[in-house]
C-alpha positions in Angstrom: 147.7 144.8 41.7 144.7 147.6 40.5 141.5 147.9 43.2 139.7 149.9 40.7 137.8 149.6 37.9 138.7 152.8 36.7 141.5 155.1 37.6 140.3 157.8 40.0 142.4 161.4 40.4 141.9 164.0 42.3 142.2 166.9 40.4 142.3 169.6 42.9 141.8 170.2 46.8 141.2 173.3 48.3 140.1 174.6 52.1 139.0 177.6 54.0 141.4 179.2 56.3 140.6 177.3 59.9 139.1 179.3 62.6 138.9 178.8 66.4 136.0 177.8 67.6 135.2 180.3 70.2 132.7 183.4 70.1 135.1 186.0 68.8 136.8 183.4 66.3 137.3 184.1 62.7 133.9 182.4 62.1 131.9 183.3 64.7 129.3 185.2 62.6 129.4 182.8 59.3 127.2 179.7 58.8 128.7 176.6 58.2 126.9 176.2 54.9 127.9 179.8 54.1 132.0 178.6 54.8 131.0 175.2 52.7 129.8 177.2 49.6 132.7 179.5 49.5 134.9 176.3 49.3 133.1 174.7 46.7 132.8 177.9 44.5 136.3 178.9 44.2 137.4 174.8 43.7 135.3 175.2 40.5 136.7 178.6 39.7 140.4 176.9 39.7 139.4 174.3 37.1 137.4 176.2 34.4 137.9 173.0 32.2 135.6 171.2 34.0 132.0 171.0 32.7 129.8 171.6 35.9 126.9 169.9 33.9 129.0 166.9 33.8 129.7 166.7 38.1 127.8 163.6 39.0 127.4 163.9 42.6 128.0 166.4 45.4 129.1 165.0 49.1 129.6 166.9 52.0 130.2 165.7 55.5 129.8 167.3 58.6 129.6 165.4 62.3 126.7 167.4 64.1 123.8 167.7 61.0 122.1 169.8 63.0 121.0 174.2 62.2 123.3 175.4 59.7 125.1 172.3 59.0 122.2 170.1 58.5 119.6 169.7 55.6 121.3 167.4 53.2 124.5 169.6 52.8 125.8 168.2 49.5 122.8 169.1 47.7 122.3 172.4 49.4 125.9 173.6 49.2 125.8 172.6 45.4 122.6 174.4 44.7 123.9 177.7 47.0 127.1 177.8 45.0 125.3 177.9 41.5 125.8 174.2 40.4 122.7 172.9 37.9 119.9 171.8 39.2 120.2 168.2 37.7 123.2 168.0 40.2 122.6 166.0 42.9 124.3 165.7 46.3 124.0 164.3 49.7 125.2 164.5 53.0 127.8 162.1 55.0 129.2 161.2 58.5 131.8 159.5 59.7 133.0 161.7 62.6 136.6 162.9 62.0 136.5 160.9 58.9 133.9 162.5 56.9 135.2 164.2 54.1 137.8 161.5 53.7 134.8 158.9 53.5 133.1 161.4 51.0 136.3 160.9 49.1 136.4 157.5 49.1 132.7 156.9 48.1 132.1 159.0 45.2 135.7 157.4 44.1 133.7 154.2 44.5 131.2 155.8 42.1 133.6 156.6 39.5 135.7 153.8 39.6 132.7 151.2 38.8 131.3 154.1 36.0 128.1 155.3 37.9 129.8 158.9 37.5 132.9 160.6 36.1 133.6 163.6 38.2 132.5 164.8 41.7 133.1 166.9 44.5 133.8 165.8 48.1 134.5 167.7 50.9 133.3 168.5 54.6 132.5 171.4 57.0 132.2 172.1 61.2 131.4 174.7 62.6 132.4 173.8 66.3 132.0 177.2 67.8 128.1 176.8 67.2 127.9 172.8 66.6 130.1 171.4 69.4 131.1 167.8 69.5 128.5 166.1 71.3 126.2 168.6 72.1 122.6 167.5 71.0 123.5 163.9 71.0 121.8 161.2 72.8 123.8 158.2 73.4 121.5 154.8 74.2 121.8 154.4 78.0 122.8 150.7 76.8 126.3 151.5 75.8 127.4 151.6 79.4 124.5 149.9 81.2 125.4 146.8 79.0 129.0 147.5 79.1 129.1 147.7 75.0 131.5 150.3 75.7 133.7 151.9 78.2 132.2 155.0 80.2 135.3 157.4 79.2 134.9 155.9 75.0 132.7 158.9 74.2 135.3 161.6 75.5 137.9 161.6 73.0 140.4 163.7 75.3 139.9 160.3 78.0 140.5 157.8 74.9 143.9 159.5 74.1 144.9 159.0 78.2 143.8 156.0 77.9 146.4 155.2 74.6 149.1 156.6 77.1 148.3 154.2 79.9 148.1 150.8 77.5 151.3 152.4 75.8 153.6 153.0 78.6 156.4 153.8 76.1 154.2 156.9 74.9 155.3 159.2 76.9 154.4 162.6 78.0 157.6 163.7 77.4 157.4 162.4 73.1 153.9 164.1 73.0 155.5 167.3 74.2 158.2 167.0 71.8 155.6 165.9 69.0 153.5 168.9 69.8 156.1 171.6 69.6 157.5 169.7 66.1 154.1 170.2 64.8 153.6 174.2 65.8 157.0 174.6 63.8 156.7 172.5 61.0 153.7 174.6 60.0 155.5 177.6 60.7 157.9 176.9 58.5 155.8 175.4 55.9 153.9 178.8 55.8 157.1 180.7 55.3 158.0 178.6 52.8 154.5 179.3 50.8 153.3 176.1 51.3 149.8 176.9 53.1 148.9 179.6 51.4 147.7 178.6 47.8 145.6 175.7 49.1 143.5 178.7 51.2 139.9 179.9 49.4 139.3 183.6 51.0 135.7 183.5 53.0 134.0 186.8 53.5 133.2 187.3 56.7 130.5 189.4 58.5 131.0 190.8 62.0 127.7 192.7 63.6 130.0 195.4 64.9 133.5 196.2 62.2 131.2 195.1 59.4 132.5 192.6 56.5 136.2 191.1 56.9 138.2 188.4 54.5 139.0 185.5 56.3 142.7 184.6 54.8 144.7 182.6 56.9 144.8 180.2 59.7 143.8 181.2 63.0 144.8 177.8 65.6 148.8 177.9 65.3 150.8 179.4 67.9 154.1 180.1 66.8 157.2 179.6 68.8 155.4 176.9 71.2 158.2 175.0 73.2 158.5 172.5 75.1 159.6 173.8 78.2 155.9 176.3 77.6 154.3 173.6 78.0 155.2 172.3 81.4 152.6 174.0 83.4 149.6 173.5 81.2 146.6 171.9 82.6 145.5 168.1 81.7 141.8 168.8 81.4 140.9 165.6 80.6 142.5 163.7 84.1 143.6 165.1 87.0 147.6 164.4 86.5 147.0 163.5 83.3 149.6 163.8 80.3 147.2 165.5 77.2 146.9 169.0 77.2 146.0 172.2 74.7 149.6 171.7 73.4 149.1 168.4 72.2 145.9 168.1 71.1 144.3 169.4 68.2 142.3 172.9 69.2 138.7 173.0 68.4 138.2 174.5 65.1 135.7 175.6 62.2 136.3 175.6 58.8 135.7 173.8 55.6 137.4 171.6 52.4 136.5 170.3 49.0 138.1 168.0 46.8 137.5 167.4 43.0 137.5 163.7 41.8 137.4 162.9 38.3 137.9 159.4 36.5 141.6 159.4 34.8 140.1 159.0 31.2 137.8 161.7 31.6 140.7 163.9 33.1 142.8 163.7 30.5 139.8 164.6 27.9 139.5 167.0 29.7 142.9 168.4 29.8 143.3 168.3 33.7 146.4 167.4 35.1 145.7 164.8 38.6 147.3 165.5 42.2 146.9 162.2 43.2 146.0 158.9 42.0 143.8 156.6 44.4 145.5 153.4 44.8 143.6 152.1 47.7 141.6 152.7 50.6 140.2 151.1 53.9 138.5 151.8 57.4 138.5 149.5 60.8 136.9 149.5 63.8 138.8 149.1 67.4 137.6 149.5 70.7 136.2 152.7 71.4 138.2 153.7 74.2 141.0 153.7 72.6 139.8 155.0 69.1 143.1 156.6 68.4 144.6 153.3 67.5 142.0 152.6 64.7 144.5 154.3 61.9 146.9 151.1 62.1 144.6 148.2 61.5 142.8 150.8 58.5 146.5 151.3 57.1 147.3 147.6 57.5 144.3 146.5 55.4 144.5 149.3 52.6 148.4 148.4 52.5 147.4 144.9 52.0 144.7 145.5 49.1 147.6 147.9 47.4 150.1 145.2 47.5 152.3 147.6 48.9 154.0 147.6 52.7 154.5 150.5 54.7 158.6 150.8 53.5 156.6 151.4 50.1 155.0 154.8 51.4 157.6 158.1 51.3 155.0 160.5 52.3 152.3 160.2 55.5 149.7 162.9 56.6 148.3 162.0 59.8 145.5 163.7 61.0 146.8 164.8 64.8 144.2 164.3 66.7 146.3 164.1 69.6 150.5 163.7 69.6 149.6 160.1 71.7 147.3 158.9 69.1 150.1 160.1 66.1 152.8 158.4 68.0 151.1 155.1 68.7 150.5 154.7 64.8 154.1 155.3 64.7 155.7 153.4 67.5 152.9 150.1 65.6 154.9 150.7 62.5 158.1 151.3 63.6 158.4 154.9 62.5 161.0 157.6 64.0 159.0 160.3 65.9 160.9 162.6 64.2 160.6 160.9 60.7 160.9 163.9 57.8 157.9 161.6 55.3 155.3 162.3 58.6 153.7 165.4 58.5 156.3 167.2 57.0 153.8 170.7 57.2 152.8 170.1 60.7 149.1 168.8 61.3 146.0 169.4 63.1 147.9 170.2 66.4 148.8 173.3 64.8 146.4 173.9 61.7 142.8 172.6 63.6 140.7 170.0 63.0 137.3 170.8 61.9 136.3 167.3 62.7 134.4 166.1 59.9 136.3 168.5 56.7 140.1 167.6 58.0 140.1 164.4 55.6 140.6 166.5 52.9 143.1 168.9 54.2 145.8 165.8 54.4 145.0 165.1 50.8 145.7 168.8 49.2 148.7 168.9 51.6 150.1 165.8 50.7 149.5 166.7 46.6 151.3 169.6 47.4 154.0 167.6 48.6 153.9 164.9 45.4 154.7 168.0 43.4 157.6 168.8 45.3 158.9 165.4 45.7 158.7 163.6 42.8 160.7 161.1 43.2 158.2 160.0 46.1 155.8 157.4 44.4 153.2 156.7 47.4 151.9 158.4 50.0 149.2 157.6 52.6 146.7 159.8 54.5 145.2 158.9 57.8 142.9 159.6 60.8 141.6 158.1 63.6 137.6 158.5 64.3 135.6 158.5 67.1 133.7 155.3 68.7 136.2 153.5 67.4 137.5 153.8 64.0 140.3 154.5 61.5 140.2 155.4 58.1 142.9 155.4 55.6 144.1 156.2 51.7 147.0 155.5 49.7 147.4 157.9 47.2 150.2 157.4 43.8 152.0 160.6 43.0 151.3 161.4 39.0 155.0 163.2 39.1 157.1 159.8 39.6 158.5 158.6 37.2 156.8 155.2 36.6 153.2 156.7 37.0 152.0 156.2 33.8 152.9 152.8 33.2 151.4 152.0 36.5 148.5 153.9 35.3 147.6 152.5 31.8 148.2 149.1 33.5 145.2 149.6 36.0 143.1 150.6 33.1 143.4 147.5 31.4 
């Protein structure tokens, strides 16, 4: 059953190489908005059939909206990227699901006919803007026991998942973390990562200008045995380590969304068709469970079951968080449908940017797997939320009939 008024398709999605958020990291001397501008410019360069004056809106997400991530990013990035002054823009925040929310918000506008095409994305420079550094949580949260005291520490919420579900063992998490690194390395070697990367010029006060062309966070060759002695920074004697957590990351993403009929008129080939989406809230101290009810709702809206999903792109904020999702739906830890190219444990998680990375990877997998009709992108969100989006594969033999039906 169609959820939307008009078909909404993702025509393309790209990202910057991801850098480690540290003083000598890839983007240590690069502004956050400049990374986003580079990504938006290249997205438009790759799609010359899109009349830029027809772009109806631009939404760029950031979790920390201050400094070079402030000043209404959607509008400022659009202007800096050279879009006409007639193209509006706005900033958006749903913490880790910022870019995902930018996509679904603008897709809704396209579905009801408010705009025909839009740009959605996200940026996070965690090296300049560590999560929560300038935040001032209301003391009532803890004083009135609205949330647990550890709900604002993401790693602590991951430890809470280990506590709540004894089957989520450290051994399972370690194995999953090592597999993420191995799958990313294999995808990189197979040429499945680099095509979506936008080279970004990066200045350095000592060495001059360079060009970022590859992801910095991955640690190829990671083994379970090598994780054994790693510290557990969120709790003495805990189970969550750096090897089972996404690293602090800098980077940006952007996606081009177009109404299905308009994409056809412009001669654009869709990579994904939006079927349904949902967001849900859970207890903040176990925020990693958020994708479960969000996915259940998205499946209900789409009239599908989890058995219909042929590919899963799940954001790996923490290994235990993905494992809790897999257990909830009866999916094996090593199911080949799950994160075939690895995930955030390997490539990094620039918070508000990550949702579009999931979509770009799913799009590439759809192209390689035309027999898969539906895929899911899902992620947990700080303060107890989850987001999930179901997509249809335009390469599937039954795609055209489904698209025509939804437009009746």
